[in-house]
Structures are given as structure tokens and as C-alpha cells.
C-alpha distance (Angstrom), angle and dihedral (degrees) to the residues before:
residue distance angle dihedral
M1 . . .
A2 3.82 . .
T3 3.78 116.6 .
K4 3.78 113.3 -108.5
Q5 3.80 113.4 -108.5
L6 3.78 116.9 -100.8
T7 3.80 108.2 -118.5
I8 3.81 115.1 -147.2
I9 3.78 140.1 -178.6
V10 3.82 116.7 -155.6
A11 3.80 115.2 -153.1
E12 3.82 114.9 -174.6
E13 3.81 126.6 141.3
M14 3.83 95.7 -144.2
S15 3.79 108.3 77.6
L16 3.80 96.8 -152.8
V17 3.80 92.6 49.8
R18 3.80 91.7 45.9
E19 3.79 93.2 48.8
G20 3.80 90.0 46.7
I21 3.81 91.1 54.9
V22 3.79 91.4 46.6
S23 3.80 89.7 50.7
L24 3.82 91.1 51.9
L25 3.78 91.2 49.4
A26 3.81 91.7 48.5
R27 3.81 88.3 61.1
R28 3.78 91.3 57.8
E29 3.78 116.0 87.0
G30 3.78 114.2 -126.9
I31 3.81 97.4 28.3
D32 3.79 123.8 111.7
V33 3.82 118.1 -172.8
V34 3.80 100.0 -152.7
A35 3.82 97.2 -179.3
Q36 3.80 146.0 -1.5
A37 3.79 128.8 -143.6
G38 3.78 133.9 -165.0
D39 3.79 97.2 -162.8
G40 3.78 141.4 21.9
E41 3.78 96.3 -100.6
Q42 3.80 91.6 55.1
A43 3.79 89.9 46.4
W44 3.80 92.8 52.1
N45 3.82 93.3 47.5
Q46 3.81 91.3 49.8
I47 3.81 93.2 46.8
R48 3.78 90.9 50.1
R49 3.82 91.8 47.9
L50 3.82 101.1 39.6
K51 3.82 102.4 25.7
P52 3.82 94.0 -152.2
E53 3.77 120.3 -165.4
T54 3.82 91.6 -116.6
A55 3.80 137.8 17.7
L56 3.82 122.8 -160.5
L57 3.81 106.4 -152.6
D58 3.79 125.5 -169.4
L59 3.80 108.8 -133.3
S60 3.82 91.2 -133.0
L61 3.80 99.9 53.5
E62 3.80 116.0 154.4
R63 3.83 127.1 -132.1
M64 3.82 92.2 23.0
H65 3.81 124.5 31.0
A66 3.81 115.3 -119.9
F67 3.82 90.7 -121.5
E68 3.80 89.6 52.7
V69 3.81 89.5 52.6
I70 3.80 88.8 53.3
R71 3.80 90.9 47.8
Q72 3.80 90.8 52.9
V73 3.81 91.5 48.0
R74 3.81 91.0 52.9
S75 3.80 93.4 42.0
E76 3.81 92.5 56.1
G77 3.79 93.6 42.7
I78 3.80 94.5 -119.3
P79 3.83 109.2 165.0
T80 3.83 94.6 -139.8
R81 3.79 112.3 129.3
T82 3.79 115.0 -138.7
V83 3.80 133.1 -143.2
I84 3.80 123.2 -168.6
L85 3.81 117.1 -140.0
S86 3.80 108.9 -152.9
A87 3.78 141.7 175.2
R88 3.82 88.7 -161.7
R89 3.79 126.3 74.8
D90 3.82 103.0 178.4
R91 3.80 118.7 137.2
K92 3.80 95.9 -111.1
T93 3.79 94.7 51.6
V94 3.81 93.8 48.0
L95 3.80 92.9 47.4
E96 3.80 93.9 47.0
A97 3.80 91.3 50.0
L98 3.80 91.9 52.6
R99 3.81 92.4 42.8
A100 3.80 89.4 52.1
G101 3.79 87.6 59.2
A102 3.81 104.8 -98.8
Q103 3.80 113.1 152.8
G104 3.79 92.3 -157.1
F105 3.81 139.0 36.1
L106 3.79 110.7 -165.4
L107 3.79 123.8 -177.6
K108 3.80 116.2 -136.8
A109 3.80 88.2 -141.3
G110 3.80 90.1 61.1
S111 3.79 128.7 101.1
T112 3.78 131.3 -91.5
Q113 3.79 87.6 -109.4
N114 3.81 89.0 57.2
L115 3.81 88.2 56.9
Y116 3.79 92.7 51.2
D117 3.81 93.0 43.7
C118 3.79 90.5 50.2
L119 3.79 93.7 52.7
E120 3.80 92.5 47.1
Q121 3.80 93.9 48.8
V122 3.79 94.0 45.5
R123 3.80 91.2 47.4
A124 3.81 89.3 52.4
G125 3.79 89.3 57.1
G126 3.78 98.0 -99.6
V127 3.78 133.8 120.7
Y128 3.79 119.0 -113.0
V129 3.80 128.3 -158.0
S130 3.82 120.3 177.7
P131 3.82 111.4 -98.3
E132 3.82 90.1 -124.9
V133 3.81 88.5 68.8
N134 3.81 112.8 90.8
L135 3.80 100.5 -127.6
Q136 3.79 93.2 -177.4
E137 3.78 88.8 60.4
I138 3.81 93.3 41.9
F139 3.79 95.1 51.9
A140 3.81 100.1 29.0
P141 3.85 104.1 152.7
N142 3.80 96.5 -155.1
R143 3.77 111.8 42.8
T144 3.79 103.0 176.0
E145 3.80 97.9 169.6
V146 3.80 122.5 96.9
V147 3.79 108.7 -70.5
D148 3.79 114.2 -111.3
P149 3.83 109.1 -123.0
L150 3.80 86.9 -128.7
E151 3.81 88.3 67.6
T152 3.81 90.3 61.1
L153 3.80 93.8 61.9
S154 3.78 117.6 106.6
A155 3.80 119.5 -125.4
R156 3.81 92.0 -98.0
E157 3.81 93.5 44.5
Y158 3.80 89.5 52.0
Q159 3.80 91.9 49.7
V160 3.81 90.4 51.7
F161 3.82 89.3 47.2
T162 3.81 94.6 52.3
L163 3.80 93.0 47.5
M164 3.81 94.3 46.0
V165 3.79 93.5 53.2
E166 3.80 89.5 51.7
G167 3.80 88.9 57.8
V168 3.80 98.0 -106.4
R169 3.81 111.8 155.4
A170 3.81 121.7 -121.9
K171 3.82 94.3 -109.6
E172 3.80 91.3 52.6
I173 3.82 91.5 45.5
A174 3.79 88.5 54.7
A175 3.81 90.9 50.9
R176 3.80 94.4 47.9
L177 3.81 93.1 48.7
N178 3.80 95.1 39.9
L179 3.82 90.8 -121.3
S180 3.78 134.8 127.4
P181 3.83 117.4 -101.0
K182 3.82 88.3 -117.1
T183 3.80 91.1 56.2
V184 3.80 90.7 48.7
D185 3.82 88.7 52.6
T186 3.80 88.9 52.8
Y187 3.80 92.6 51.3
R188 3.81 90.1 44.9
A189 3.79 93.0 53.5
S190 3.80 92.8 45.7
M191 3.81 92.3 47.1
M192 3.79 94.2 50.2
R193 3.79 91.4 46.7
K194 3.80 91.4 53.6
L195 3.80 91.4 48.6
N196 3.81 91.6 43.6
I197 3.79 89.4 -128.9
H198 3.79 120.4 134.3
D199 3.80 107.5 -174.6
V200 3.78 137.4 41.7
A201 3.82 95.6 -118.7
T202 3.80 91.4 58.6
L203 3.79 89.7 44.4
V204 3.81 91.0 55.3
K205 3.80 91.3 46.9
Y206 3.81 89.3 51.8
A207 3.82 90.8 50.8
I208 3.81 92.3 48.8
Q209 3.80 91.1 50.8
K210 3.79 88.7 54.2
H211 3.82 93.7 43.6
L212 3.80 91.3 -118.2
T213 3.78 98.8 132.6
T214 3.78 135.8 61.1
S215 3.81 87.4 -132.4
D216 3.81 92.2 78.6
């Protein structure tokens, strides 16, 4: 009996990158890219309508954050498995992606084979993290060193942090995270208090030092 084709949605805001991924997937027998999306809202609407087996979601999607897309998928009980595409590999980002419910964390700097391996492992029911990510460091059970203040941020605080340092305005952050502007302000204040940072310029500098922004 022939194996059923793997249906996939590719959500990536940069058209050339998205089309490149789609082209790579088209070369692979048994994969059917059923839709493409340029932002999170499009991705969510297509997932809800088509219910593909897998969705590749760029971490930096506009209009709806990738983690919010995953939350909606889980909330509505849609069986689509999700993979985060990321340019970042820091511990906090990887952990938050997996905590959000992603079954895969794929680095954009990885190889084509990594992409294929990820899809196969996720389809088989496993969880895939790019081999370039140091899993021993990510999941170290006994971290005796001084805790980085970044580690104390909640999932929502970290999402607000990552969007702020990319220059996204508060109103747009609220829209992407499906929150009220007042709630975003609350997370923003709490996040900056935990980091002991009191202005956006210093916040951006902090993110650049930790390689947590595309601006570096």
C-alpha cells in the first residue's frame, strides 16, 4: 500500500525564503504543499480550513505570533503538527517553542536534509530539534550558575520582549498575541522590571548582546 502524502502548509513572511522551502519540498516524493502563508493570520486560517498534517511556521510571523497560531491549533483540537522555523537557537527561544506545543524546532541555517529529517520525525510522532542546538545545555537538569534574568520571564513576557526588540509597536504586539493593549503594557512593565531595564534603547542593546534580534 502506498504511503499517504504528507500535507504541509509553509508560513514564512519572506517570499523568496518561503518559495525556496516550497521548492525543496516539491523535490521530495510524498510531500504535498497544500498552501503558503505570508503571515500568522493567513497561516491560522489555512490550518483551520485545510487541517494539514504539518505546518512549518516562521518564528517571526506578522499579524499573529507563531506561538499564538500553535495555541489556537491546540485549543481547537486540530491534529496539525507544528514546526517552528527560527534564525535563533538560544535556550529560551527553544524552550518556549516546545512549551508552546511545537513538535519541531528547525534552524533556518540548517541543511536541506535537516528539513526532511524534521518532517519525517515529526510525522512519526516524535519531537525534532535541529542538531546544531545543544540539547544538553537546553535541558540541563542542574543549572548551578547564576540564573540569567531572561530565564525568569514568562512565556508571554518573552513574546512581548522579542517583538519589542524587533521594533514592533505595542498595538501590533497586542494584535499578534491576541491580547489587549493594556495587557501588553502589563507584560511589558513586568518584563522590564525583571530584566532591570527601563527604556527600549537599553532593551534593544541587551537583546543584541545576547544575539536575540535580527538587528545585530
